[in-house]
C-alpha positions as CSV (number, residue, x, y, z in Angstrom):
1,M,-28.1,-33.5,6.4
2,T,-30.9,-31.5,7.7
3,L,-32.2,-28.3,6.2
4,T,-31.1,-26.3,9.2
5,A,-27.6,-27.5,8.9
6,V,-27.5,-26.6,5.2
7,F,-28.7,-23.0,6.0
8,K,-26.1,-22.6,8.7
9,L,-23.4,-23.8,6.3
10,L,-24.6,-21.4,3.6
11,H,-24.7,-18.5,6.2
12,F,-21.1,-19.3,7.3
13,L,-19.9,-19.4,3.7
14,M,-21.5,-16.0,3.0
15,I,-19.9,-14.4,6.1
16,L,-16.5,-15.9,5.0
17,G,-16.9,-14.4,1.6
18,R,-17.7,-11.0,3.0
19,C,-14.7,-11.1,5.3
20,H,-12.4,-12.0,2.3
21,A,-13.8,-9.2,0.2
22,M,-13.3,-6.7,3.1
23,Y,-9.7,-7.9,3.5
24,K,-8.9,-7.4,-0.2
25,Q,-10.4,-3.9,-0.2
26,T,-8.5,-2.9,2.9
27,M,-5.2,-4.0,1.4
28,S,-5.8,-2.0,-1.8
29,V,-6.7,1.1,0.2
30,A,-3.7,0.8,2.5
31,K,-1.3,0.3,-0.4
32,G,-2.8,3.3,-2.2
33,V,-2.5,5.6,0.8
34,G,1.1,4.6,1.4
35,M,2.1,5.1,-2.2
36,G,0.4,8.5,-2.3
37,I,2.1,9.7,0.9
38,L,5.5,8.5,-0.5
39,A,5.0,10.2,-3.8
40,G,4.0,13.5,-2.2
41,A,7.0,13.4,0.1
42,A,9.3,12.7,-2.8
43,V,7.9,15.6,-4.9
44,A,8.1,18.0,-2.0
45,A,11.7,17.1,-1.3
46,L,12.8,17.3,-4.9
47,S,11.1,20.6,-5.5
48,T,12.6,22.1,-2.3
49,K,16.1,21.0,-3.3
50,A,15.7,22.2,-6.9
51,M,14.6,25.7,-5.8
52,N,17.3,26.1,-3.1
53,G,20.4,24.3,-4.5
54,S,22.5,23.7,-7.5
55,H,21.8,21.0,-10.1
56,R,24.3,18.7,-8.5
57,K,22.4,18.7,-5.2
58,A,19.1,18.2,-6.9
59,A,20.4,15.2,-8.9
60,H,21.7,13.7,-5.7
61,M,18.4,14.3,-3.9
62,K,16.5,12.7,-6.9
63,K,18.8,9.6,-6.6
64,N,18.1,9.3,-2.9
65,A,14.4,9.8,-3.4
66,S,14.3,7.1,-6.0
67,K,16.0,4.7,-3.6
68,A,13.5,5.6,-0.8
69,I,10.6,5.1,-3.1
70,H,11.9,1.6,-4.1
71,T,12.5,0.7,-0.4
72,V,9.0,1.8,0.7
73,G,7.5,-0.1,-2.2
74,N,9.3,-3.2,-1.0
75,I,8.2,-2.7,2.6
76,I,4.6,-2.3,1.5
77,G,4.9,-5.5,-0.6
78,D,6.3,-7.3,2.4
79,M,3.5,-6.1,4.7
80,E,1.0,-7.3,2.2
81,K,2.6,-10.7,2.2
82,I,2.7,-10.8,6.0
83,L,-1.0,-10.0,6.2
84,K,-2.0,-12.7,3.7
């Protein structure tokens, strides 16, 4: 194996490592942004219902928001698995 081939192989491995690191960082950012948006929407919906309605409506809204949070969490997990 020549010295040039060794350098080209090392260069390729370094580029591959950088791409892998960028991919990991992108997935964490996307997951964080998605969960932040979901949490904000849930808090806004709950607070609006709590201010305008009775306790029963607020409890029902809380139950629905919990289901929605769980569903979006599953969707984000599935998207992460697809992108791997």
